[in-house]
Structures are given as structure tokens and as C-alpha cells.
LUMVEXTI-677045 format. One record per residue (C-alpha): residue in one letter; x, y, z. Coordinates in steps of 0.2 Angstrom, whole numbers, plus 2048, in hexadecimal, padded with zeros to 3 digits. Example, Ala and Ser with C-alpha at 12.3 -4.5 7.8 and 13.67 -1.06 7.14 Angstrom:
2
+----+-----+-----+-----+
: aa :  px :  py :  pz :
+----+-----+-----+-----+
:  A : 83E : 7EA : 827 :
:  S : 844 : 7FB : 824 :
+----+-----+-----+-----+
END
This chain:
354
+----+-----+-----+-----+
: aa :  px :  py :  pz :
+----+-----+-----+-----+
:  M : 800 : 800 : 800 :
:  K : 806 : 812 : 7FC :
:  G : 801 : 822 : 803 :
:  L : 7FB : 832 : 7FB :
:  L : 7FB : 843 : 805 :
:  T : 7F5 : 854 : 800 :
:  A : 800 : 863 : 804 :
:  G : 7FB : 86F : 7F7 :
:  G : 7ED : 87C : 7F6 :
:  H : 7EE : 88E : 7FC :
:  G : 7E7 : 88E : 80E :
:  T : 7DD : 89D : 80B :
:  R : 7D3 : 89B : 81B :
:  L : 7E4 : 89C : 824 :
:  R : 7EA : 8AC : 81D :
:  P : 7F5 : 8B6 : 820 :
:  I : 7FF : 8A8 : 828 :
:  T : 7FE : 89F : 817 :
:  H : 803 : 8AD : 80C :
:  T : 815 : 8A8 : 810 :
:  K : 814 : 897 : 817 :
:  N : 80C : 887 : 811 :
:  K : 7FE : 883 : 81D :
:  H : 804 : 871 : 81F :
:  L : 814 : 877 : 827 :
:  I : 80A : 881 : 834 :
:  P : 810 : 879 : 845 :
:  I : 804 : 86F : 850 :
:  A : 80C : 86D : 861 :
:  N : 81C : 873 : 859 :
:  R : 81C : 866 : 84B :
:  P : 818 : 86A : 839 :
:  M : 806 : 864 : 836 :
:  L : 80B : 859 : 827 :
:  S : 817 : 84F : 832 :
:  Y : 808 : 847 : 83B :
:  A : 801 : 840 : 82B :
:  I : 812 : 839 : 826 :
:  G : 814 : 831 : 837 :
:  Y : 802 : 829 : 837 :
:  M : 807 : 821 : 826 :
:  A : 818 : 81B : 82C :
:  E : 80F : 813 : 83B :
:  A : 803 : 80A : 830 :
:  G : 811 : 802 : 826 :
:  I : 810 : 80D : 817 :
:  E : 822 : 811 : 810 :
:  E : 81F : 81A : 800 :
:  I : 815 : 82A : 800 :
:  G : 811 : 837 : 7F3 :
:  I : 80E : 849 : 7F8 :
:  I : 804 : 854 : 7ED :
:  V : 80C : 866 : 7ED :
:  N : 808 : 876 : 7E4 :
:  A : 812 : 877 : 7D4 :
:  R : 824 : 87E : 7D6 :
:  D : 822 : 87F : 7E9 :
:  R : 831 : 877 : 7F1 :
:  E : 82C : 87C : 803 :
:  I : 825 : 86B : 808 :
:  E : 834 : 861 : 800 :
:  S : 840 : 86C : 809 :
:  E : 838 : 868 : 819 :
:  F : 836 : 855 : 817 :
:  G : 843 : 850 : 80A :
:  S : 844 : 83E : 805 :
:  G : 83A : 839 : 814 :
:  E : 848 : 82F : 81B :
:  E : 847 : 837 : 82C :
:  H : 835 : 831 : 82E :
:  G : 839 : 81F : 828 :
:  V : 830 : 821 : 817 :
:  K : 834 : 826 : 805 :
:  L : 82C : 836 : 7FF :
:  S : 828 : 83B : 7ED :
:  Y : 821 : 84C : 7E9 :
:  I : 813 : 84E : 7DC :
:  E : 810 : 860 : 7D5 :
:  Q : 7FE : 866 : 7D2 :
:  D : 7FC : 875 : 7C7 :
:  A : 7EC : 87B : 7CF :
:  P : 7E0 : 875 : 7DD :
:  L : 7D3 : 86D : 7D2 :
:  G : 7CC : 861 : 7DF :
:  L : 7D0 : 852 : 7E9 :
:  A : 7CB : 846 : 7DB :
:  H : 7D8 : 84F : 7D0 :
:  V : 7E5 : 84C : 7DD :
:  V : 7E1 : 83A : 7DB :
:  Q : 7E2 : 83B : 7C8 :
:  I : 7F3 : 843 : 7C8 :
:  A : 7FA : 836 : 7D4 :
:  E : 7F6 : 827 : 7C9 :
:  P : 807 : 825 : 7C2 :
:  F : 80E : 825 : 7D4 :
:  I : 801 : 819 : 7DB :
:  G : 800 : 80D : 7CC :
:  K : 7F6 : 7FD : 7D0 :
:  D : 7F9 : 7FE : 7E3 :
:  S : 7EC : 801 : 7F0 :
:  F : 7EF : 812 : 7F9 :
:  L : 7EA : 81D : 808 :
:  F : 7E5 : 82E : 803 :
:  Y : 7E7 : 83B : 811 :
:  L : 7E4 : 84D : 812 :
:  G : 7F3 : 855 : 81A :
:  D : 7EA : 862 : 824 :
:  N : 7E1 : 854 : 82E :
:  I : 7E6 : 850 : 840 :
:  L : 7DF : 841 : 849 :
:  V : 7E2 : 837 : 859 :
:  G : 7E8 : 825 : 857 :
:  G : 7EF : 826 : 845 :
:  V : 7E8 : 81C : 836 :
:  K : 7EF : 80A : 838 :
:  K : 7DE : 803 : 83E :
:  F : 7D6 : 80B : 82E :
:  V : 7E2 : 803 : 823 :
:  E : 7DF : 7F2 : 82B :
:  E : 7CC : 7F4 : 82A :
:  F : 7CE : 7F8 : 817 :
:  E : 7D8 : 7E9 : 814 :
:  A : 7CD : 7DE : 81E :
:  S : 7BD : 7E4 : 815 :
:  K : 7C4 : 7E1 : 804 :
:  S : 7BA : 7F0 : 7FE :
:  N : 7BF : 7FB : 7EF :
:  C : 7BE : 80B : 7FA :
:  H : 7BE : 80E : 80D :
:  L : 7B8 : 81E : 814 :
:  V : 7BC : 825 : 825 :
:  L : 7AD : 82E : 82D :
:  S : 7AB : 83A : 83C :
:  R : 79B : 841 : 844 :
:  V : 79C : 854 : 842 :
:  A : 791 : 863 : 847 :
:  D : 793 : 86B : 835 :
:  P : 792 : 85D : 828 :
:  E : 78D : 869 : 81B :
:  R : 7A0 : 86E : 81A :
:  F : 7A5 : 85C : 815 :
:  G : 7A1 : 84E : 80A :
:  V : 792 : 845 : 812 :
:  P : 78D : 833 : 811 :
:  E : 77B : 82C : 811 :
:  I : 77C : 81C : 81B :
:  E : 76F : 80E : 81B :
:  G : 773 : 801 : 828 :
:  D : 786 : 7FD : 827 :
:  K : 787 : 803 : 815 :
:  I : 78B : 814 : 80C :
:  V : 77E : 816 : 7FE :
:  S : 782 : 828 : 7F8 :
:  I : 78E : 836 : 7FB :
:  E : 78C : 849 : 7F8 :
:  E : 799 : 857 : 7F9 :
:  K : 794 : 865 : 805 :
:  P : 782 : 862 : 804 :
:  A : 775 : 870 : 809 :
:  S : 76B : 863 : 812 :
:  P : 776 : 855 : 818 :
:  K : 76F : 843 : 819 :
:  S : 779 : 83F : 828 :
:  D : 784 : 847 : 836 :
:  F : 794 : 83E : 82F :
:  A : 7A2 : 846 : 826 :
:  V : 7AD : 83D : 81A :
:  T : 7BE : 841 : 822 :
:  G : 7CE : 844 : 819 :
:  I : 7D3 : 832 : 81A :
:  Y : 7CF : 826 : 80B :
:  L : 7D5 : 815 : 806 :
:  Y : 7D3 : 80F : 7F4 :
:  D : 7D8 : 801 : 7E8 :
:  S : 7DC : 806 : 7D6 :
:  S : 7CA : 807 : 7D1 :
:  I : 7CA : 819 : 7D8 :
:  F : 7D3 : 81E : 7C8 :
:  E : 7C4 : 819 : 7BD :
:  A : 7B9 : 823 : 7C9 :
:  V : 7C4 : 833 : 7C9 :
:  N : 7C6 : 832 : 7B6 :
:  G : 7B3 : 82F : 7B3 :
:  I : 7AC : 83E : 7BC :
:  E : 7A9 : 850 : 7B6 :
:  P : 7AE : 860 : 7C0 :
:  S : 7A1 : 867 : 7CC :
:  A : 799 : 878 : 7CB :
:  R : 7A8 : 87F : 7D4 :
:  G : 7B3 : 878 : 7C6 :
:  E : 7BB : 86B : 7D1 :
:  L : 7BC : 858 : 7D0 :
:  E : 7B4 : 853 : 7E0 :
:  I : 7B9 : 844 : 7E9 :
:  S : 7A7 : 841 : 7EF :
:  D : 7A2 : 83F : 7DD :
:  A : 7B0 : 832 : 7DA :
:  H : 7A9 : 829 : 7E9 :
:  Q : 797 : 82A : 7E2 :
:  F : 79E : 823 : 7D2 :
:  L : 7A5 : 814 : 7DB :
:  L : 794 : 811 : 7E3 :
:  D : 78B : 813 : 7D2 :
:  T : 796 : 807 : 7C9 :
:  G : 794 : 7F9 : 7D7 :
:  R : 7A4 : 7FB : 7E0 :
:  S : 7A4 : 7F8 : 7F3 :
:  V : 7A7 : 807 : 7FE :
:  S : 7AA : 802 : 810 :
:  F : 7AC : 80E : 81F :
:  S : 7B3 : 811 : 831 :
:  E : 7AE : 81E : 83E :
:  I : 7BB : 828 : 847 :
:  T : 7B8 : 825 : 85A :
:  G : 7C5 : 831 : 860 :
:  W : 7C8 : 843 : 85A :
:  W : 7CB : 849 : 849 :
:  K : 7CE : 85B : 843 :
:  D : 7CE : 862 : 831 :
:  T : 7DA : 871 : 835 :
:  G : 7D3 : 87D : 828 :
:  K : 7D0 : 88C : 833 :
:  P : 7DA : 895 : 841 :
:  S : 7CE : 88E : 84E :
:  D : 7D1 : 87C : 847 :
:  L : 7E4 : 87E : 849 :
:  L : 7E2 : 884 : 85B :
:  E : 7D7 : 875 : 85F :
:  A : 7E2 : 869 : 857 :
:  N : 7F1 : 870 : 861 :
:  R : 7E6 : 86E : 871 :
:  L : 7E2 : 85C : 86C :
:  V : 7F4 : 857 : 868 :
:  L : 7FB : 860 : 878 :
:  D : 7EF : 855 : 883 :
:  N : 7F9 : 846 : 87D :
:  L : 80A : 84F : 880 :
:  T : 819 : 845 : 885 :
:  G : 82C : 84B : 886 :
:  V : 839 : 852 : 890 :
:  K : 83C : 863 : 899 :
:  A : 84D : 869 : 894 :
:  A : 84A : 87C : 898 :
:  K : 854 : 885 : 8A6 :
:  V : 847 : 88B : 8B3 :
:  D : 84C : 897 : 8C0 :
:  G : 846 : 896 : 8D2 :
:  K : 839 : 8A3 : 8D0 :
:  S : 830 : 899 : 8C3 :
:  S : 824 : 88B : 8C3 :
:  V : 820 : 87E : 8B5 :
:  N : 811 : 873 : 8B8 :
:  G : 808 : 866 : 8AE :
:  K : 80D : 85E : 89E :
:  V : 81A : 86A : 897 :
:  V : 828 : 866 : 88A :
:  T : 836 : 872 : 888 :
:  G : 845 : 872 : 87C :
:  E : 857 : 875 : 87F :
:  G : 85E : 886 : 881 :
:  T : 84D : 88D : 888 :
:  T : 84D : 897 : 898 :
:  I : 83E : 89B : 8A3 :
:  V : 840 : 8A9 : 8AF :
:  N : 834 : 8AF : 8BD :
:  S : 826 : 8A8 : 8B3 :
:  Q : 818 : 89B : 8B4 :
:  V : 815 : 88D : 8A7 :
:  R : 805 : 882 : 8A8 :
:  G : 804 : 873 : 89D :
:  P : 7FF : 86B : 892 :
:  A : 80B : 876 : 888 :
:  V : 81A : 874 : 87D :
:  I : 829 : 881 : 87C :
:  G : 836 : 87F : 86F :
:  Q : 849 : 882 : 86F :
:  N : 852 : 892 : 873 :
:  V : 842 : 89A : 87A :
:  H : 843 : 8A8 : 887 :
:  I : 834 : 8AA : 893 :
:  E : 835 : 8B7 : 8A1 :
:  N : 829 : 8BF : 8AC :
:  A : 81B : 8B6 : 8A3 :
:  Y : 80D : 8AA : 8A4 :
:  I : 80B : 89B : 897 :
:  G : 7FB : 893 : 899 :
:  P : 7F4 : 882 : 893 :
:  Y : 7F3 : 87D : 881 :
:  T : 801 : 889 : 87B :
:  A : 80E : 884 : 86F :
:  I : 81D : 88F : 86D :
:  S : 82A : 88B : 85F :
:  D : 83C : 88E : 85F :
:  D : 845 : 89E : 862 :
:  C : 837 : 8A8 : 869 :
:  R : 835 : 8B4 : 878 :
:  V : 827 : 8B7 : 884 :
:  V : 82B : 8C5 : 890 :
:  G : 81F : 8CE : 89C :
:  S : 810 : 8C6 : 893 :
:  E : 803 : 8B8 : 895 :
:  V : 7FF : 8AB : 887 :
:  E : 7F2 : 89D : 888 :
:  Y : 7EA : 891 : 87B :
:  S : 7F5 : 898 : 86D :
:  I : 802 : 893 : 860 :
:  I : 811 : 89E : 85E :
:  M : 81D : 89A : 850 :
:  S : 830 : 89B : 84F :
:  G : 839 : 8AB : 851 :
:  S : 82B : 8B5 : 859 :
:  S : 82A : 8C0 : 868 :
:  V : 81C : 8C5 : 874 :
:  E : 822 : 8D3 : 880 :
:  N : 819 : 8DE : 88D :
:  V : 807 : 8DB : 887 :
:  E : 7FC : 8DE : 896 :
:  R : 7ED : 8D4 : 891 :
:  R : 7EE : 8C1 : 88F :
:  I : 7F1 : 8BB : 87D :
:  E : 7E4 : 8AD : 87B :
:  A : 7DE : 8A2 : 86C :
:  S : 7EB : 8AA : 861 :
:  L : 7F6 : 8A5 : 853 :
:  L : 806 : 8AE : 850 :
:  G : 811 : 8AA : 840 :
:  H : 823 : 8AA : 83F :
:  D : 82E : 8B9 : 844 :
:  V : 81F : 8C2 : 84B :
:  E : 822 : 8D0 : 857 :
:  L : 814 : 8D4 : 863 :
:  S : 816 : 8E2 : 870 :
:  Q : 80D : 8EF : 879 :
:  S : 813 : 901 : 87C :
:  Q : 804 : 907 : 886 :
:  I : 7F8 : 8FD : 892 :
:  R : 7E6 : 8FD : 88E :
:  P : 7D8 : 8F2 : 895 :
:  R : 7D5 : 8E8 : 885 :
:  A : 7D5 : 8D6 : 880 :
:  H : 7DF : 8D0 : 871 :
:  R : 7DA : 8C2 : 865 :
:  I : 7E8 : 8C2 : 857 :
:  M : 7ED : 8B9 : 847 :
:  V : 7FD : 8BF : 840 :
:  G : 806 : 8B9 : 830 :
:  D : 818 : 8B6 : 82E :
:  Q : 824 : 8C5 : 831 :
:  G : 816 : 8CF : 838 :
:  R : 819 : 8DD : 844 :
:  V : 80B : 8E2 : 850 :
:  E : 80C : 8F0 : 85E :
:  V : 7FD : 8F0 : 869 :
:  A : 7FA : 902 : 86F :
+----+-----+-----+-----+
END
């Protein structure tokens, strides 16, 4: 079995962060989002993975290289334009060949990995195996109609969903999917919809099995989704505390810190992860916070937030909460006023809160 990962698109709902960074490299608990998907596949015994990237974009390849460090072999497949998930499968056919494969959307994070879904697909001997999750807003997703233990139809982003299940970004196929993606027409929005390919399989008598995710799963399309995924990953945090902590500081709960990090006259409450060469002074770091390498938090409070590498938060009076700061961001306050801050700042931004 091979693996196919998406890491293209433009991440428009995460701008301005994604003006200068591929969304799949945004850190979740200080790891690039896409690294979780690669890890899930490696755990499931998948050794060859194709990654769909935007044409002429070398950012993903620069980060992951050949895949050797992750115990896999990575190939990079360029997509000229985001023409739908079924188009992704189309252009991957030369890489996949006649093998079965796991198709995984690289901006999905879930607990427990994908190994059990691979095993269930292989046991079912079906042509297609979909992984479903109950959601509050199924109209955002492909939605299956289920009768008994069978899927009888699938509709993409329906106005009136026929169930409260979403088809998550985890799909398993045999080679019959290529007939399907080559046999459908673009939708009204000009894309080849993967839900239409699934319906093609049903209409042509192929077997479509399914599993339900019983733990958590997040499609990280919006800033709030990133923060929630960060929270969920931090709940399962393990690691070491390598920071130098002075006698006036306290570090409580599940907290992972990197080499070269110093904590001075501050309080850190986990779960939280703090990278290498971070300086925290006269500060409070609250639960569900991820601070990447080479950051500074001085005279400020941060909670339930993601701060990317090279950024600083200094002398901000009110607590920074539910916020996403890009790389090399400077957030400071020159005049104290009683106002709350909810901030999303792109790479190399500069903010002074008056």
C-alpha cells in the first residue's frame, strides 16, 4: 500500500499567515502540521508516500526532503491549480499505479493515527473505505446517506444534509478509483469533487465500506481549528523539561521545554510546549500554549495560543488569549489601556498596541 498526501492549495482562510508560509507547515504543538500525517502513515506500515504540492513550490520538499528521517520515501507531485480532490487523485495515478493507497488530507489531525483504518479496509476487501465523523456542521463536508451498515449515496456540501456524518480527509482505495475520477465532470464550482467520484463507485456497483472515528478529529481550515488541534495534541503531551528555571519561577503540569530556554520570575502552567532558546521573564504562560524556538515573552501573559519562531511578546498588559502569531512577529505595548486583545498576525508582522 502507498500513501498520498495533500499539501497544496492556498490556505485562504488562514491568511495572512499563509501569504508567506504553506499552511501545512504551520506548527501544531511545535511540529509542522504535515509531520503528523507522515507519522500516521509510517506507523501504519506505509513506506512510499506521494505529496501533492503547488507547482514550483519547494517549501514542503525543503522541510521533509527524501523522508528518510521519518522512515519513509517521499515523492513530490506538482499540481498546477487546485482543481479538486478528485483531480489530486487523477494526477497521482502514475505514482500509485495498480497499488491500493491511503489518501489523506494533510491539514487533518486526529487521535490514534490511521493504522486501524488501513486494517479495516484490508479486512473488508472493499474498493473504497471512507472514514466518517459526527459533526455539528455537516454542510461543510461531503455527507453520506447511510442505510443500516451501508453507504447508499454521498453529496458534497449539501444544503440539507442526509446525516450528521462528515466524510473526513481519510480515504482508502483500490485502483478502481482511477476509473471514477476520470469518469466524472467538474462541479458547478469548476472542481472535480471527490464525493462525485465516490458516488460514481456506488453507481457502478463498487463496494464502499466505512469506519467511524471514535476519538477526536480536526480539519484545521480556520484559525480556531488550529488552536483546538493544538489543545488536543497538548493534552497527550510527553517529553522532557530542559529549560533553566530560576528559584522565583514555577512550572506546573505537563510542560515540555527545549534546550537553551530560560524561565525567570515567571509561572508556566501546562499542558504547554516551549521550544529551544526561548526567554520567558516576568510572565505567565497558561495552558494550551505552544511557543516555538527563539521567542521572547517578557512582562506579558499568554494562554491558549500558538506563537511561531522568532517572535516576541513584551510588556502587553492584558492577557493574550486564543491568538495565533506568525514567525518573527513583534507584539508590544507602549501605553496601558484596559482592553482585551484577540490577534492573528502574519509572518514578519509588527504590532504595537497603544
